[in-house]
Steps between C-alpha positions, in 0.01 A plus 500: 500500500735799488788262527380318191473828307839647583701185537540226245373160587724294716777332299499754206812719482539688163860577401472879504877512479481434120261788437763780511719294270217469249423868529865581439506264200185652354630852556832409341322342203282807454801729533695285259215509250475876530877532460496277191213701353685824564824352360319386184339843464842664536652258250216571256566872542873447442431290190253757367748783562777302329275441199413871488871585517574265210222654290616851594860415408384352169298814429795724589730292279252528214465875548878537520547305177236713328668819626840376381352411161341845469829664600689293242243584233530870581879475507509336156251739343752743351748230399226317307450811286856494369538316168810345349510392136803317366585461130702229323863559421578603144755330280757771578472434874294806582200463729274724701225503762231753583377605843173685552392650833120488486466583870413843638833545679864491385729202540870544573836334436364296212773246417458275198708199401499282191562139601689266265564146619405629847770770496399869532602760244500874572313743272681702237241778461181648648238667283183686601171464312353825366169543316533729200216620278415241239445558131220743408165334556648219711327455841804324645816682610837395365687324785874568490784408735760766574826440689456566872683793652822412682353614834214253468701177516819338631649284229759344736228344720254463213233704680245750380466725804131595497220389268200727547136393484384423148852507355678239289865425435683270261824332611751372244743210543775331302550126526616184330266392215609139561289502816213707365243234591591521869441877530276612788458834675473586869453835671535615859329818614400682818136602538359807671494315836874417475435132429748346256339274236617258233299463179573241231398536137233235567349759742583302814526754783697414817696690760854558380776296671709687755820435309344620174597798288 
């Protein structure tokens, strides 16, 4: 009886040699599945981190653009408070432009040119606006333009050296009446932050070219 319990019936010989192979296969399959699961989890983490990096870079780019825009706005603030008014040429060839510094700080090296057929013409005179008392009973002062002092301008370079806050100057030119319709005015000036600007008589403000006057 014991022989029947502990020994298989005569003629039955199971192939126990395949059992370790199957165990190894099952173990390898389980290990492979675990490895694939871990690899997928790692790949998901990498993808998620890459997506976060993209979003972070986009946010940083947006913040940088906003900071640059704010800096540009602040940089232009004084220049946008300078006004240039150009007047048509008269029949005798005389013309003039007016510059007003409505900012709270002075501007320097204010150079003005009258353009005819795209060619620049130097000023012939600088005058400074002065408010005089108006007629008795008049609420408005009488605005008059007096010749600027010699120390205030350089006629050779066509520059008014320093235009203080709230001040106005008038610049005179002489040109050819034949091309009166082509007359335009352009000024270059340096603001309080040492930035050089160009302003057209259509109030277009840009940074002055390096080779400019």
